C-alpha positions in Angstrom: -51.8 22.3 22.4 -50.1 19.4 24.3 -48.6 21.6 27.0 -52.2 23.5 27.2 -53.8 20.2 28.1 -51.1 19.8 30.8 -51.8 23.4 32.3 -55.3 22.6 32.0 -55.4 19.5 34.2 -53.1 21.1 36.7 -55.4 24.0 36.8 -58.2 21.6 37.5 -56.7 20.0 40.3 -55.6 23.1 41.9 -59.0 24.6 41.5 -60.5 21.4 43.1 -58.0 21.3 46.1 -58.8 24.8 46.8 -62.5 24.1 46.8 -62.2 21.3 49.1 -60.0 23.3 51.4 -62.7 26.1 51.5 -65.3 23.5 52.2 -63.3 22.2 54.9 -62.9 25.6 56.3 -66.8 25.9 56.4 -67.2 22.6 58.0 -64.9 23.7 60.7 -67.1 26.6 61.4 -70.2 24.3 61.4 -68.4 21.8 63.7 -68.8 19.0 61.2 -65.5 17.5 62.1 -66.1 13.8 60.4 -66.7 15.6 57.2 -63.7 17.8 57.8 -61.3 15.1 58.4 -62.7 13.1 55.1 -62.4 16.3 53.1 -58.9 16.9 54.5 -58.0 13.3 53.3 -59.4 13.6 50.1 -57.6 17.1 49.6 -54.3 15.2 50.8 -54.8 12.6 48.0 -55.4 15.1 45.3 -52.3 17.0 46.5 -50.3 13.9 46.5 -51.4 12.9 42.9 -50.6 16.7 41.7 -47.2 16.4 43.2 -46.7 13.0 41.7 -47.8 14.1 38.3 -45.4 17.3 38.4 -42.5 14.9 39.7 -43.1 12.7 36.5 -43.1 15.5 34.5 -40.0 16.7 35.9 -38.5 13.5 35.5 -39.5 13.3 32.0 -38.2 16.8 31.4 -34.7 15.9 32.7 -34.5 12.9 30.7 -35.1 15.0 27.7 -32.9 17.4 28.5 -30.0 14.8 29.2 -30.7 13.3 25.8 -30.3 16.8 24.3 -27.3 17.6 26.3 -25.4 14.6 25.1 -27.1 14.7 21.8 -28.7 11.3 22.0 -31.5 11.9 19.6 -31.8 8.1 19.0 -34.0 8.0 22.5 -37.7 7.2 21.9 -40.3 8.2 24.7 -43.2 5.7 25.0 -46.3 7.3 24.3 -48.6 4.2 24.3 -48.1 3.2 27.8 -47.6 6.4 29.3 -50.0 8.0 31.8 -52.7 10.1 30.0 -51.3 13.4 31.5 -48.0 12.5 30.2 -48.7 11.4 26.7 -49.0 14.9 25.1 -45.5 15.7 26.9 -43.8 12.6 25.5 -45.4 13.1 21.9 -43.8 16.6 21.8 -40.4 15.3 23.2 -40.5 12.7 20.2 -41.2 15.3 17.7 -38.3 17.6 18.9 -36.1 14.6 19.1 -37.2 13.6 15.4 -36.3 17.2 14.3 -33.1 17.3 15.9 -32.2 13.7 14.4 -32.8 15.0 11.2 -30.8 18.2 11.5 -27.9 15.9 13.2 -27.9 13.8 10.3 -27.8 16.7 7.8 -25.1 18.1 9.8 -23.3 14.7 9.8 -23.7 14.5 5.9 -22.2 17.7 5.2 -19.3 17.1 7.4 -18.8 13.7 5.7 -19.1 15.5 2.3 -16.5 18.0 3.3 -14.0 15.7 4.7 -14.3 13.6 1.5 -13.6 16.7 -0.5 -10.8 17.8 1.6 -9.2 14.2 1.2 -9.4 14.3 -2.4 -7.9 17.8 -3.1 -4.1 18.0 -3.6 -3.5 20.8 -1.2 -2.6 19.9 2.3 -5.1 21.5 5.0 -4.1 21.8 8.7 -6.6 23.5 11.3 -5.5 24.1 14.9 -6.7 25.9 17.9 -4.8 29.1 18.4 -4.3 28.9 22.1 -3.7 25.5 23.0 -2.1 24.6 19.6 -4.4 21.6 19.4 -4.5 20.2 15.9 -8.1 19.8 14.9 -7.8 18.4 11.4 -5.4 17.5 8.9 -6.2 15.9 5.6 -4.1 12.9 3.9 -2.5 15.3 1.2 -0.9 17.1 4.2 0.4 13.9 5.9 1.9 12.8 2.3 3.5 16.3 2.0 5.0 16.3 5.1 5.9 12.7 5.4 4.1 12.4 8.9 1.1 9.9 10.1 -0.4 12.7 12.3 0.1 15.9 14.6 -1.2 16.1 17.9 -0.4 19.9 18.0 1.0 22.5 16.1 3.9 22.4 18.4 4.8 19.0 17.4 5.7 20.2 13.9 8.5 22.5 15.6 10.1 19.0 16.6 10.1 17.5 13.0 10.9 20.8 11.1 11.6 23.8 13.0 11.8 26.2 10.1 8.7 25.2 8.8 7.1 25.6 11.9 8.5 29.2 12.4 7.1 30.0 8.9 3.5 28.5 9.8 3.1 30.5 13.2 4.4 33.5 11.7 1.7 33.6 9.1 -1.0 36.5 9.3 -4.5 36.2 7.9 -4.8 36.4 4.2 -0.9 36.1 3.9 0.9 33.8 1.4 4.4 32.8 1.3 6.4 30.3 -0.5 8.6 28.0 1.6 11.1 25.1 0.7 11.0 21.8 2.5 13.3 18.7 2.3 11.8 15.3 2.6 13.8 12.2 1.7 16.6 14.2 0.4 14.1 16.0 -2.0 13.5 19.7 -1.9 9.9 20.8 -2.4 8.3 24.4 -2.6 5.0 25.0 -0.8 2.8 28.0 -0.8 1.4 28.8 2.7 -1.7 30.5 3.1 -3.7 31.0 6.4 -7.1 32.0 7.6 -8.7 32.6 10.9 -12.0 31.9 12.4 -13.9 32.4 15.6 -16.3 29.7 17.3 -17.2 28.9 20.9 -15.2 31.9 22.3 -12.0 30.1 20.6 -9.8 31.2 17.6 -8.9 28.6 15.0 -6.5 28.9 12.3 -6.7 26.9 8.9 -3.5 26.7 7.2 -3.2 25.5 3.5 0.1 23.9 1.9 0.0 23.9 -1.9 2.8 22.0 -3.6 3.8 24.1 -6.4 6.8 22.3 -7.7 5.2 20.9 -10.9 3.7 24.2 -11.6 6.9 26.0 -11.1 8.9 23.3 -13.3 6.5 23.7 -16.2 6.7 27.6 -15.8 10.4 27.4 -15.7 10.7 25.0 -18.6 8.7 27.4 -20.6 10.9 30.2 -19.7 14.0 28.5 -20.7 12.6 27.5 -24.0 11.8 31.0 -24.8 15.4 32.0 -23.9 17.2 29.3 -25.9 14.9 30.1 -28.9 16.2 33.5 -29.0 19.8 32.6 -27.9 19.9 30.0 -30.9 18.3 32.6 -33.3 20.7 35.3 -32.6 23.8 33.2 -32.3 23.0 31.3 -35.7 22.5 34.7 -37.3 25.8 36.0 -36.2 27.9 33.1 -36.4 26.6 31.9 -39.9 27.9 35.1 -41.8 31.2 34.9 -40.0 31.9 31.4 -41.1 30.9 32.1 -44.6 33.1 35.2 -44.7 36.1 33.1 -43.1 35.7 30.6 -46.1 35.7 33.2 -48.7 38.8 35.0 -47.2 40.7 31.7 -46.9 40.1 31.0 -50.6 41.2 34.5 -51.4 44.6 33.9 -49.2 45.0 30.6 -51.1 45.2 32.4 -54.4 47.5 35.1 -52.9 49.5 32.4 -51.5 50.2 30.6 -54.9 51.6 33.9 -56.2 53.7 34.8 -53.1 55.4 32.9 -50.4 54.9 35.9 -47.9 55.1 34.7 -44.2 52.3 37.4 -43.4 50.0 35.6 -45.8 50.5 32.3 -44.0 49.6 34.2 -40.6 46.6 35.6 -42.1 45.6 32.2 -43.4 46.3 30.6 -39.9 44.0 33.4 -38.2 41.1 33.1 -40.6 41.3 29.2 -40.3 41.1 29.7 -36.5 38.2 32.0 -36.8 36.4 29.6 -39.0 36.8 26.4 -36.8 35.5 28.8 -34.0 32.6 29.6 -35.9 31.9 26.0 -36.8 32.2 25.3 -33.2 29.6 27.8 -32.1 27.3 26.6 -34.8 27.5 23.2 -33.5 27.1 24.5 -30.0 23.9 26.1 -30.9 22.6 23.0 -32.8 23.2 21.0 -29.8 21.2 23.2 -27.4 18.4 23.6 -30.2 17.6 20.2 -29.1 16.0 21.6 -26.1 13.3 23.2 -28.2 12.7 20.3 -30.7 10.4 18.3 -28.4 7.0 19.7 -28.5 4.8 17.0 -28.1 4.8 13.1 -27.0 3.6 10.0 -29.1 1.8 8.3 -26.1 1.2 4.6 -26.5 0.5 1.8 -24.0 3.7 0.0 -23.6 4.8 -2.8 -21.4 7.5 -1.5 -18.9 9.4 -4.9 -19.0 10.0 -4.4 -22.6 11.3 -0.6 -22.2 13.6 -1.5 -19.6 14.9 -4.8 -21.4 15.6 -2.5 -24.6 17.6 -0.2 -22.4 19.5 -2.8 -21.0 20.5 -4.4 -24.2 21.3 -1.2 -25.6 23.8 -0.3 -22.7 25.2 -3.8 -22.1 28.4 -3.2 -24.3 29.3 -0.3 -22.2 28.3 -1.7 -19.0 30.3 -4.9 -19.6 33.5 -3.2 -20.7 33.3 -1.3 -17.5 32.6 -4.1 -15.3 29.4 -2.5 -14.1 26.6 -4.8 -12.7 23.0 -3.6 -13.8 20.0 -5.1 -12.2 16.6 -4.9 -13.4 13.7 -5.1 -10.8 10.1 -5.3 -11.6 7.7 -7.3 -9.6 4.6 -6.9 -11.7 5.5 -8.2 -15.3 2.4 -7.0 -16.7 3.0 -3.4 -15.8 2.0 -1.0 -18.6 2.9 2.7 -19.2 1.5 5.3 -21.3 4.5 6.9 -22.9 6.5 7.7 -25.9 9.0 4.9 -26.1 11.7 6.7 -27.8 11.6 9.7 -25.6 11.5 7.5 -22.3 14.5 5.3 -23.7 16.2 8.6 -24.3 15.8 9.7 -20.6 16.9 6.2 -19.1 19.9 6.3 -21.4 20.6 9.8 -20.1 20.3 8.7 -16.6 22.1 5.6 -17.0 25.2 7.4 -18.6 25.1 9.7 -15.6 25.1 6.7 -13.3 28.1 5.0 -15.1 30.1 8.3 -14.8 29.1 8.5 -11.1 30.2 4.8 -10.3 33.6 4.9 -12.1 35.7 5.2 -9.0 33.8 2.4 -7.0 35.2 -0.8 -6.3 32.0 -2.7 -6.9 29.9 -0.5 -9.2 26.4 -1.2 -9.4 23.2 0.3 -11.0 19.4 -1.0 -10.2 16.5 0.1 -12.3 13.3 -0.6 -10.6 9.5 -0.2 -11.7 6.6 -0.3 -9.4 3.0 1.0 -9.2 2.9 3.8 -6.7 -0.1 5.9 -5.2 -3.1 6.6 -7.5 -1.9 4.0 -10.0 1.1 6.1 -10.9 3.9 4.1 -12.7 7.3 4.9 -11.0 10.8 3.9 -12.5 13.9 4.4 -10.4 17.6 4.4 -11.6 19.9 4.1 -8.5 23.6 3.7 -7.9 26.2 3.2 -5.6 28.4 6.2 -6.9 29.9 9.2 -5.6 26.7 11.1 -5.2 26.3 14.9 -5.2 26.4 17.7 -2.4 22.9 18.9 -1.1 23.5 22.4 -2.7 23.6 20.9 -6.3 20.4 19.1 -6.3 18.5 22.2 -7.2 20.8 22.9 -10.0 21.4 19.9 -11.9 18.2 20.1 -13.9 18.9 23.6 -15.0 19.9 24.1 -18.7 23.7 24.6 -19.0 24.6 23.5 -15.8 26.9 20.6 -15.2 28.8 18.8 -12.5 31.1 17.4 -15.2 34.1 19.1 -16.7 33.2 17.9 -20.2 29.4 18.0 -19.7 27.1 20.0 -21.8 24.4 20.5 -19.2 22.0 19.5 -21.4 21.2 15.7 -20.4 19.0 16.4 -17.4 17.3 19.3 -18.7 16.0 17.3 -21.7 15.0 14.7 -19.2 13.0 17.0 -17.3 11.3 18.5 -20.2 10.2 14.9 -21.6 8.7 14.0 -18.0 6.9 17.4 -18.2 5.5 16.2 -21.7 4.3 13.1 -20.1 2.5 15.1 -17.3 5.2 13.7 -14.8 8.1 14.6 -12.8 11.8 13.7 -12.5 13.0 13.8 -8.7 16.4 13.1 -7.2 17.7 11.8 -4.0 21.6 11.7 -3.3 24.0 11.5 -0.7 27.8 12.2 -1.0 29.8 9.2 -1.0 26.7 6.8 -1.1 25.3 7.1 -4.5 22.0 8.8 -6.3 18.5 7.7 -7.0 16.6 9.5 -9.8 12.9 8.8 -9.7 10.5 9.0 -12.8 7.0 9.4 -11.7 4.5 9.4 -14.5 1.1 11.1 -14.2 
């Protein structure tokens, strides 16, 4: 309706100008030159007014188009002090601006909502433009996973981790693959998945980086529990009758020996005794590894971390003093609390200290440090660090596997048990190690 009003006013002016020109033409024929001049002046004035109105309208329209182009929907066109012919136009512009403002606010709210969701998820998200490689978005989880503050372009990833860069750019839409990355001497497994979308004649890629270490650890732990359960059952069933039979045969041979001094009987007795000792050894072996299946739940309670560490230090002090090993406890927040099973976590710390003592045995100035801090998301972190011999990089993925040990006399159960206990606490145990410089075991509680 507003625009029709402007068109009506323009039409009236055009009709009036046309009528005046027709009158002027008639008066020229009548040779009424005075009236002709007056009419022409009046017509010129109306033409000027029409031109001025159209110019103002064009200026108003240009200003509105500029505000739309630069998305400046906060601009308000003054209706009260506008000329009458421009009031409907300005009113229409303000209505359009208000509508755009509402739409823009809704889009901004949706963007902020989506951004907050992406910041809260544990999965790393990376979006980049395919041709230029410019990174459009990366969330905090990805920055934490990769250990980088930002990426200007996908090519920047090539400078930081060439192998991961090749894996990312080789992904196809809908593909998923598991890759390993190393950060702070820790190896993590990630599932990469990618999708692509088009907008503004450009192609964008959206890549997800999902840390699956914890899920794989839990699955691996369950698999080992099932394997150990079957193994111990079969070994116990097989060894127990052998041991019993060996004892019976030994008694029979002893009775025969009382009646005969045959050397053959002595050899039989020695062989049977060897079988018995070996059978008992196998039974003890099965009993030790059965411990991996005994821990099914944790009795969680709020405990002061300071008390936990002091108890472990007091328990291990005789061994540490006898070997001249210095043990430091570092805890800035003395009120730090931990929800855990005291007995189980003490067992983990003792196992780590025993390993650390073994690692520093050939060091001139042996030292072990236990520190407790509050990490991201209020997670309690306990670290056991030593300045011992360290471990080779290829061993770091194997030390938590049952039966694997770097010690000649080790059983391979200690760190496996530690890992299972941490999984019960919804936490994880990580290791950093450099050959010749030492190791750091990190307990991160969920």
